[in-house]
C-alpha positions as a LaTeX table, in Angstrom:
\begin{tabular}{lrrr}
\hline
Residue & $x$ (\AA) & $y$ (\AA) & $z$ (\AA) \\
\hline
Met1 & 4.02 & 19.41 & $-21.21$ \\
Glu2 & 7.40 & 19.74 & $-19.71$ \\
Tyr3 & 9.35 & 19.14 & $-16.45$ \\
Asp4 & 10.79 & 22.41 & $-15.02$ \\
Ala5 & 13.90 & 21.35 & $-13.06$ \\
Ser6 & 13.97 & 24.70 & $-11.29$ \\
Arg7 & 10.46 & 24.43 & $-9.79$ \\
Ser8 & 10.05 & 20.63 & $-9.77$ \\
Phe9 & 6.62 & 20.33 & $-10.97$ \\
Leu10 & 4.76 & 19.33 & $-14.07$ \\
Thr11 & 3.06 & 22.11 & $-16.15$ \\
Asp12 & $-0.11$ & 21.55 & $-18.06$ \\
Arg13 & $-2.59$ & 18.44 & $-17.64$ \\
Cys14 & $-0.83$ & 15.07 & $-18.04$ \\
Cys15 & $-1.10$ & 11.49 & $-17.30$ \\
Pro16 & $-1.44$ & 11.02 & $-13.40$ \\
Cys17 & 1.78 & 8.72 & $-13.49$ \\
His18 & 3.83 & 11.80 & $-14.47$ \\
Phe19 & 3.19 & 13.25 & $-11.11$ \\
Val20 & 5.20 & 10.40 & $-9.76$ \\
Ile21 & 8.00 & 11.03 & $-12.14$ \\
Ala22 & 8.16 & 14.78 & $-11.09$ \\
Ile23 & 8.49 & 13.64 & $-7.48$ \\
Ala24 & 11.28 & 11.18 & $-8.39$ \\
Phe25 & 13.17 & 13.86 & $-10.34$ \\
Arg26 & 13.26 & 16.03 & $-7.28$ \\
Thr27 & 15.98 & 13.81 & $-5.80$ \\
Ser28 & 19.64 & 15.02 & $-6.37$ \\
Glu29 & 20.67 & 11.95 & $-8.20$ \\
Ala30 & 17.75 & 12.36 & $-10.73$ \\
Arg31 & 18.15 & 16.08 & $-11.25$ \\
Ser32 & 21.91 & 15.49 & $-12.26$ \\
Ile33 & 20.35 & 13.56 & $-15.37$ \\
Ile34 & 18.45 & 16.54 & $-16.46$ \\
Ser35 & 20.36 & 19.75 & $-17.74$ \\
Arg36 & 17.42 & 21.14 & $-19.45$ \\
Pro37 & 13.56 & 20.74 & $-19.39$ \\
Leu38 & 12.56 & 17.37 & $-20.26$ \\
Leu39 & 9.50 & 16.77 & $-22.62$ \\
Leu40 & 7.42 & 14.07 & $-21.05$ \\
Met41 & 4.59 & 13.82 & $-23.53$ \\
Lys42 & 6.13 & 14.29 & $-26.94$ \\
Ser43 & 6.20 & 10.84 & $-28.71$ \\
Asn44 & 5.73 & 8.94 & $-25.38$ \\
Ser45 & 9.22 & 9.71 & $-24.78$ \\
Val46 & 9.50 & 8.91 & $-21.25$ \\
Cys47 & 8.19 & 5.41 & $-22.20$ \\
Gly48 & 10.99 & 5.14 & $-24.69$ \\
Arg49 & 14.00 & 2.69 & $-24.30$ \\
Glu50 & 16.71 & 5.70 & $-24.43$ \\
Thr51 & 15.19 & 7.56 & $-21.71$ \\
Arg52 & 14.78 & 4.54 & $-19.50$ \\
Lys53 & 18.34 & 3.64 & $-19.84$ \\
Lys54 & 19.31 & 7.08 & $-18.56$ \\
Val55 & 17.14 & 7.12 & $-15.43$ \\
Asn56 & 18.97 & 5.79 & $-12.57$ \\
Ala57 & 17.65 & 3.74 & $-9.45$ \\
Ser58 & 16.05 & 6.62 & $-7.82$ \\
Cys59 & 13.55 & 6.93 & $-10.66$ \\
Phe60 & 13.07 & 3.12 & $-11.35$ \\
Leu61 & 9.83 & 2.86 & $-9.61$ \\
Ala62 & 8.48 & 5.91 & $-11.34$ \\
Ile63 & 9.10 & 4.56 & $-14.65$ \\
Leu64 & 7.54 & 1.22 & $-13.92$ \\
Ile65 & 4.37 & 2.97 & $-12.74$ \\
Leu66 & 4.49 & 5.00 & $-15.99$ \\
Ala67 & 5.07 & 1.94 & $-18.13$ \\
Gly68 & 1.65 & 0.68 & $-16.78$ \\
Cys69 & $-0.26$ & 3.50 & $-18.08$ \\
Ser70 & $-2.88$ & 2.85 & $-20.62$ \\
Lys71 & $-2.56$ & 4.25 & $-24.06$ \\
Gln72 & $-5.38$ & 6.71 & $-23.25$ \\
Glu73 & $-3.48$ & 8.04 & $-20.25$ \\
Gln74 & $-0.38$ & 8.47 & $-22.15$ \\
Gln75 & $-1.93$ & 10.69 & $-24.99$ \\
Ser76 & $-1.83$ & 14.37 & $-24.36$ \\
Gly77 & $-4.82$ & 16.56 & $-23.56$ \\
Pro78 & $-6.88$ & 17.75 & $-20.69$ \\
Ala79 & $-8.17$ & 15.75 & $-18.01$ \\
Pro80 & $-11.93$ & 15.01 & $-18.19$ \\
Ala81 & $-14.20$ & 17.90 & $-17.17$ \\
Ser82 & $-16.32$ & 15.41 & $-15.24$ \\
Leu83 & $-15.97$ & 11.71 & $-14.19$ \\
Gly84 & $-19.58$ & 11.01 & $-14.92$ \\
Pro85 & $-21.87$ & 8.75 & $-12.85$ \\
Arg86 & $-19.01$ & 6.46 & $-11.85$ \\
Leu87 & $-17.11$ & 6.50 & $-8.67$ \\
Val88 & $-13.60$ & 6.31 & $-9.57$ \\
Leu89 & $-11.09$ & 4.85 & $-7.09$ \\
Arg90 & $-7.36$ & 4.53 & $-7.66$ \\
Gly91 & $-4.36$ & 3.81 & $-5.66$ \\
Ser92 & $-2.94$ & 1.40 & $-2.95$ \\
Asn93 & $-2.91$ & $-2.38$ & $-3.57$ \\
Thr94 & $-3.27$ & $-2.88$ & 0.12 \\
Ile95 & $-6.77$ & $-1.27$ & 0.00 \\
Gly96 & $-7.47$ & $-2.75$ & $-3.45$ \\
Glu97 & $-6.70$ & $-6.21$ & $-3.08$ \\
Glu98 & $-9.60$ & $-7.40$ & $-0.62$ \\
Leu99 & $-10.71$ & $-4.49$ & 1.64 \\
Gly100 & $-11.87$ & $-2.09$ & $-1.16$ \\
Pro101 & $-13.97$ & $-4.67$ & $-3.10$ \\
Arg102 & $-15.52$ & $-5.84$ & 0.22 \\
Leu103 & $-16.54$ & $-2.50$ & 1.36 \\
Ile104 & $-18.02$ & $-1.75$ & $-2.21$ \\
Thr105 & $-19.98$ & $-5.04$ & $-2.21$ \\
Glu106 & $-21.52$ & $-4.11$ & 1.16 \\
Tyr107 & $-22.25$ & $-0.44$ & 0.12 \\
Lys108 & $-23.92$ & $-1.60$ & $-2.96$ \\
Arg109 & $-26.53$ & $-3.56$ & $-1.00$ \\
Glu110 & $-27.88$ & $-0.17$ & 0.15 \\
His111 & $-26.90$ & 1.68 & $-3.04$ \\
Pro112 & $-27.53$ & $-0.78$ & $-5.98$ \\
Glu113 & $-27.33$ & 2.06 & $-8.46$ \\
Ala114 & $-23.82$ & 2.87 & $-7.55$ \\
Val115 & $-21.15$ & 2.08 & $-10.28$ \\
Phe116 & $-17.46$ & 1.97 & $-9.39$ \\
Asp117 & $-14.40$ & 2.17 & $-11.48$ \\
Leu118 & $-11.34$ & 0.55 & $-9.76$ \\
Glu119 & $-7.58$ & 0.44 & $-10.57$ \\
Phe120 & $-5.02$ & $-0.21$ & $-7.92$ \\
Lys121 & $-1.34$ & 0.26 & $-8.85$ \\
Gly122 & 0.12 & 1.65 & $-5.68$ \\
Thr123 & $-0.46$ & 4.78 & $-3.43$ \\
Ser124 & 1.54 & 7.15 & $-5.55$ \\
Tyr125 & $-0.48$ & 6.02 & $-8.72$ \\
Gly126 & $-3.71$ & 7.05 & $-6.86$ \\
Ile127 & $-2.36$ & 10.43 & $-5.56$ \\
Gly128 & $-1.17$ & 11.26 & $-9.08$ \\
Asn129 & $-4.65$ & 10.32 & $-10.56$ \\
Leu130 & $-6.30$ & 12.56 & $-7.95$ \\
Met131 & $-3.87$ & 15.52 & $-8.63$ \\
Gly132 & $-4.68$ & 15.02 & $-12.43$ \\
Gly133 & $-8.45$ & 14.95 & $-11.91$ \\
Phe134 & $-8.73$ & 11.38 & $-13.12$ \\
Cys135 & $-10.29$ & 10.07 & $-9.93$ \\
Asp136 & $-12.72$ & 10.75 & $-7.01$ \\
Ile137 & $-10.82$ & 8.86 & $-4.20$ \\
Ala138 & $-7.08$ & 7.99 & $-3.91$ \\
Cys139 & $-6.65$ & 4.99 & $-1.74$ \\
Ala140 & $-3.49$ & 5.22 & 0.22 \\
Ser141 & $-1.29$ & 3.11 & 2.55 \\
Lys142 & 1.13 & 5.95 & 2.96 \\
Ala143 & 0.65 & 9.62 & 3.88 \\
Val144 & 1.10 & 12.31 & 1.22 \\
Val145 & 4.66 & 13.43 & 1.26 \\
Pro146 & 5.84 & 17.10 & 0.96 \\
Ala147 & 6.82 & 16.83 & $-2.69$ \\
Gln148 & 3.40 & 15.67 & $-3.54$ \\
Gln149 & 1.76 & 18.55 & $-1.48$ \\
Ala150 & 3.91 & 20.96 & $-3.33$ \\
Ile151 & 2.77 & 19.73 & $-6.65$ \\
Ala152 & $-0.92$ & 19.85 & $-5.50$ \\
Arg153 & $-0.50$ & 23.33 & $-4.37$ \\
Glu154 & 0.83 & 24.30 & $-7.78$ \\
Arg155 & $-2.26$ & 22.69 & $-9.38$ \\
Gly156 & $-4.82$ & 24.14 & $-6.86$ \\
Val157 & $-5.57$ & 20.75 & $-5.39$ \\
Glu158 & $-6.37$ & 20.61 & $-1.60$ \\
Phe159 & $-6.04$ & 17.17 & $-0.04$ \\
Lys160 & $-8.73$ & 16.08 & 2.13 \\
Asp161 & $-7.76$ & 13.24 & 4.33 \\
Tyr162 & $-10.02$ & 10.52 & 5.84 \\
Val163 & $-8.40$ & 7.72 & 8.06 \\
Leu164 & $-9.95$ & 4.52 & 7.21 \\
Gly165 & $-8.23$ & 2.39 & 9.83 \\
Ser166 & $-4.94$ & 0.45 & 9.75 \\
Tyr167 & $-3.32$ & $-2.46$ & 8.06 \\
Ala168 & $-1.39$ & $-4.53$ & 10.52 \\
Val169 & 0.27 & $-7.97$ & 10.45 \\
Ala170 & 0.54 & $-10.20$ & 13.57 \\
Val171 & 3.49 & $-12.69$ & 13.57 \\
Ile172 & 2.27 & $-16.01$ & 14.74 \\
Val173 & 3.78 & $-19.22$ & 16.03 \\
Asn174 & 2.58 & $-22.63$ & 17.21 \\
Ala175 & 1.23 & $-22.63$ & 20.74 \\
Ala176 & 3.92 & $-25.22$ & 21.77 \\
Asn177 & 6.67 & $-23.07$ & 20.66 \\
Pro178 & 8.04 & $-21.40$ & 24.06 \\
Val179 & 8.87 & $-18.19$ & 21.97 \\
Ser180 & 6.25 & $-15.64$ & 22.80 \\
Asn181 & 7.94 & $-12.33$ & 22.07 \\
Leu182 & 10.32 & $-11.43$ & 19.16 \\
Thr183 & 12.37 & $-8.51$ & 18.53 \\
Ser184 & 12.03 & $-6.79$ & 15.24 \\
Asn185 & 15.55 & $-7.66$ & 14.38 \\
Gln186 & 14.77 & $-11.36$ & 15.06 \\
Val187 & 11.74 & $-11.30$ & 12.73 \\
Leu188 & 13.98 & $-9.84$ & 10.18 \\
Ala189 & 16.48 & $-12.53$ & 10.56 \\
Leu190 & 13.69 & $-15.14$ & 10.62 \\
Phe191 & 11.98 & $-14.14$ & 7.39 \\
Thr192 & 15.10 & $-13.59$ & 5.50 \\
Gly193 & 16.75 & $-16.68$ & 6.38 \\
Ser194 & 19.73 & $-15.41$ & 8.22 \\
Ala195 & 18.28 & $-17.31$ & 11.40 \\
Thr196 & 17.29 & $-20.73$ & 10.53 \\
Asn197 & 17.06 & $-22.49$ & 13.90 \\
Trp198 & 14.74 & $-21.26$ & 16.78 \\
Asn199 & 17.67 & $-21.26$ & 19.16 \\
Gln200 & 18.80 & $-18.02$ & 17.22 \\
Ala201 & 15.53 & $-16.42$ & 18.46 \\
Gly202 & 15.48 & $-17.63$ & 22.17 \\
Gly203 & 13.82 & $-20.92$ & 21.35 \\
Pro204 & 14.65 & $-24.59$ & 21.24 \\
Asp205 & 17.25 & $-26.23$ & 18.82 \\
Arg206 & 14.75 & $-26.85$ & 16.11 \\
Pro207 & 14.69 & $-25.79$ & 12.35 \\
Val208 & 12.48 & $-22.86$ & 11.58 \\
His209 & 9.69 & $-23.47$ & 8.92 \\
Leu210 & 8.78 & $-20.27$ & 7.34 \\
Leu211 & 5.22 & $-19.64$ & 5.93 \\
Ile212 & 4.35 & $-16.45$ & 3.81 \\
Arg213 & 1.55 & $-15.08$ & 1.56 \\
Asp214 & 2.05 & $-15.80$ & $-2.11$ \\
Pro215 & 3.99 & $-13.45$ & $-4.12$ \\
Ile216 & 0.97 & $-11.97$ & $-6.20$ \\
Ser217 & $-0.75$ & $-10.75$ & $-2.86$ \\
Gly218 & $-0.36$ & $-7.35$ & $-1.56$ \\
Thr219 & 0.45 & $-8.77$ & 1.94 \\
His220 & 3.56 & $-10.47$ & 0.56 \\
Ile221 & 5.15 & $-7.12$ & $-0.38$ \\
Gly222 & 3.48 & $-5.14$ & 2.59 \\
Phe223 & 5.19 & $-7.38$ & 5.10 \\
Lys224 & 8.52 & $-6.93$ & 3.30 \\
Glu225 & 8.06 & $-3.24$ & 3.67 \\
Leu226 & 6.98 & $-3.36$ & 7.25 \\
Ala227 & 9.09 & $-6.10$ & 8.81 \\
Met228 & 11.93 & $-6.71$ & 6.47 \\
Ala229 & 13.40 & $-3.41$ & 5.27 \\
Asn230 & 12.35 & $-4.57$ & 1.58 \\
Arg231 & 14.76 & $-7.55$ & 1.86 \\
Glu232 & 13.90 & $-10.82$ & 0.08 \\
Tyr233 & 12.18 & $-13.70$ & 1.90 \\
Asp234 & 14.29 & $-16.79$ & 2.46 \\
Ser235 & 14.19 & $-18.94$ & $-0.69$ \\
Gly236 & 13.00 & $-21.90$ & 1.49 \\
Ala237 & 9.87 & $-20.05$ & 2.66 \\
Arg238 & 6.50 & $-21.81$ & 1.86 \\
Pro239 & 4.02 & $-19.40$ & 0.18 \\
Leu240 & 0.14 & $-19.97$ & 0.82 \\
Thr241 & $-2.65$ & $-18.26$ & $-0.76$ \\
Asn242 & $-4.62$ & $-16.65$ & 2.23 \\
Tyr243 & $-4.12$ & $-15.96$ & 6.09 \\
Gln244 & $-6.22$ & $-18.91$ & 7.12 \\
Ala245 & $-4.07$ & $-21.32$ & 5.26 \\
Ile246 & $-1.09$ & $-20.02$ & 7.07 \\
Ile247 & $-2.83$ & $-20.23$ & 10.59 \\
Glu248 & $-3.86$ & $-23.75$ & 9.81 \\
Ala249 & $-0.26$ & $-24.62$ & 8.82 \\
Val250 & 1.11 & $-23.04$ & 11.87 \\
Ala251 & $-1.18$ & $-25.01$ & 13.94 \\
Asn252 & 0.00 & $-28.14$ & 12.54 \\
Asp253 & 3.76 & $-27.44$ & 12.80 \\
Gln254 & 5.50 & $-26.70$ & 16.18 \\
Asn255 & 8.40 & $-25.27$ & 14.13 \\
Ala256 & 6.48 & $-22.97$ & 12.00 \\
Val257 & 6.27 & $-19.21$ & 11.82 \\
Gly258 & 4.11 & $-17.03$ & 9.80 \\
Tyr259 & 1.89 & $-13.95$ & 9.78 \\
Cys260 & $-1.76$ & $-12.88$ & 9.56 \\
Gly261 & $-4.17$ & $-10.10$ & 9.91 \\
Leu262 & $-4.97$ & $-8.48$ & 13.46 \\
Asp263 & $-7.27$ & $-10.63$ & 15.61 \\
Met264 & $-7.55$ & $-13.46$ & 13.17 \\
Val265 & $-6.31$ & $-16.04$ & 15.34 \\
Lys266 & $-9.30$ & $-17.74$ & 16.98 \\
Arg267 & $-7.69$ & $-21.04$ & 18.21 \\
Thr268 & $-5.68$ & $-22.16$ & 21.13 \\
Asp269 & $-2.90$ & $-24.03$ & 19.15 \\
Val270 & $-1.62$ & $-20.76$ & 17.54 \\
Lys271 & $-0.37$ & $-17.80$ & 19.26 \\
Val272 & 0.51 & $-14.22$ & 18.29 \\
Ala273 & 4.08 & $-13.03$ & 19.15 \\
Ser274 & 4.54 & $-9.65$ & 20.72 \\
Ile275 & 7.16 & $-7.52$ & 19.02 \\
Asp276 & 9.68 & $-5.81$ & 20.83 \\
Gly277 & 7.51 & $-6.40$ & 23.75 \\
Val278 & 4.36 & $-4.83$ & 22.24 \\
Val279 & 1.20 & $-6.99$ & 21.60 \\
Pro280 & $-0.64$ & $-6.13$ & 18.55 \\
Ser281 & $-3.95$ & $-4.62$ & 19.28 \\
Ile282 & $-6.18$ & $-1.73$ & 18.19 \\
Pro283 & $-4.89$ & 0.46 & 20.94 \\
Ser284 & $-1.29$ & $-0.20$ & 20.40 \\
Ile285 & $-1.76$ & 0.27 & 16.69 \\
Asn286 & $-3.66$ & 3.55 & 16.96 \\
Gln287 & $-1.08$ & 4.69 & 19.52 \\
Gln288 & 1.60 & 3.97 & 16.87 \\
Lys289 & 3.38 & 1.41 & 19.41 \\
Tyr290 & 3.09 & $-1.58$ & 17.24 \\
Ala291 & 5.93 & $-1.81$ & 14.71 \\
Tyr292 & 4.15 & $-3.61$ & 11.89 \\
Ala293 & 1.13 & $-1.34$ & 11.13 \\
Arg294 & 0.45 & 1.18 & 8.51 \\
Val295 & $-2.57$ & 3.84 & 8.37 \\
Leu296 & $-4.86$ & 3.47 & 5.63 \\
Arg297 & $-6.42$ & 6.59 & 4.04 \\
Phe298 & $-8.91$ & 7.99 & 1.48 \\
Tyr299 & $-7.95$ & 11.31 & $-0.05$ \\
Thr300 & $-10.18$ & 13.43 & $-2.12$ \\
Asp301 & $-9.87$ & 17.06 & $-3.57$ \\
Ala302 & $-11.60$ & 19.21 & $-1.01$ \\
Gly303 & $-12.65$ & 21.55 & $-3.75$ \\
Lys304 & $-14.06$ & 18.97 & $-6.08$ \\
Glu305 & $-15.22$ & 16.37 & $-3.68$ \\
Arg306 & $-18.53$ & 14.82 & $-5.13$ \\
Pro307 & $-21.53$ & 13.66 & $-3.09$ \\
Glu308 & $-21.07$ & 10.21 & $-4.34$ \\
Ala309 & $-17.72$ & 10.04 & $-3.01$ \\
Lys310 & $-18.62$ & 11.39 & 0.30 \\
Arg311 & $-21.45$ & 9.02 & 0.84 \\
Phe312 & $-19.12$ & 6.02 & 0.09 \\
Ile313 & $-16.36$ & 7.51 & 2.54 \\
Asp314 & $-19.07$ & 7.91 & 5.05 \\
Phe315 & $-20.07$ & 4.22 & 4.75 \\
Ala316 & $-16.58$ & 3.16 & 5.23 \\
Leu317 & $-16.30$ & 5.17 & 8.37 \\
Ser318 & $-19.74$ & 4.13 & 9.68 \\
Ser319 & $-20.08$ & 1.44 & 12.36 \\
Arg320 & $-20.86$ & $-1.13$ & 9.52 \\
Gly321 & $-17.88$ & $-0.16$ & 7.54 \\
Gln322 & $-15.63$ & $-0.41$ & 10.59 \\
Glu323 & $-17.12$ & $-3.80$ & 11.44 \\
Ile324 & $-16.09$ & $-5.07$ & 7.98 \\
Leu325 & $-12.57$ & $-3.80$ & 8.59 \\
Ser326 & $-12.50$ & $-5.53$ & 11.79 \\
Gln327 & $-13.78$ & $-8.86$ & 10.38 \\
Met328 & $-10.97$ & $-8.75$ & 7.80 \\
Gly329 & $-8.15$ & $-8.37$ & 10.17 \\
Tyr330 & $-7.69$ & $-4.57$ & 10.03 \\
Ala331 & $-7.50$ & $-2.11$ & 12.90 \\
Thr332 & $-10.40$ & 0.25 & 13.10 \\
His333 & $-9.78$ & 3.97 & 13.13 \\
Pro334 & $-9.33$ & 5.90 & 16.33 \\
\hline
\end{tabular}
């Protein structure tokens, strides 16, 4: 298996993570590293120390994903001809952390014979698995990009896109706080610590008490991507293990600011702040007016979609599946 720098795709079957590396190598910075085809599989060279030293920041994420491959995935050889009776899901942590397992639990009430195989390392990981024939469904919190589309075409893969709903985060403050609207720049300043007093966000002269999700949660990272331009949280932020704990803490502290899922605030002592004048709601999210939201998708390979996969997707899109999304603080699909 080799990377062809002139065509920017991987030839022959490979570990799904190598598709991510192929995409990373399309960048101008990364292509400058390569003056000849790069053998990806021979002696696990991509995982080797010397190769990693040569790859610059534009490829760093791809190498991290590759480093997480199992030994079986790193071995050369064709993808399995059949995935067997298991329904294999790979991809986004945003779906895999809580939503996916909850949907599966409810689905198995009606289909107790169903067997699932789950692994969530990120959207690109799921898309790579799907293109390599290693999974039935790629769970995605980001749309397929042109580079992935190009690789898919080369491999005869046709993405079939199912919009599951949207992941959205509401910024919350204590009901006694006079601040009801925040600009996206003010949210960035509050959560990165460049604004430490509410008077810097149109409020009273009081210190800001920052509440966030714990670092191991997908939401911790997701909010950084949506609202913080991937910058770091203020070092004084207090991490909590779930949204309800954040809501409770905000209710008990007039100086607190935190975040939670959509429509999760059911009490009068906490209020949801509008962002840039837009209140988070299903209509504002589906109309792409609310800033802190991301569409969640299931992708399959249209030509190889199995009935088992379609039945599970149909359940997720059904009224019962959408009810589960709503209960968990997600926006249902349009």
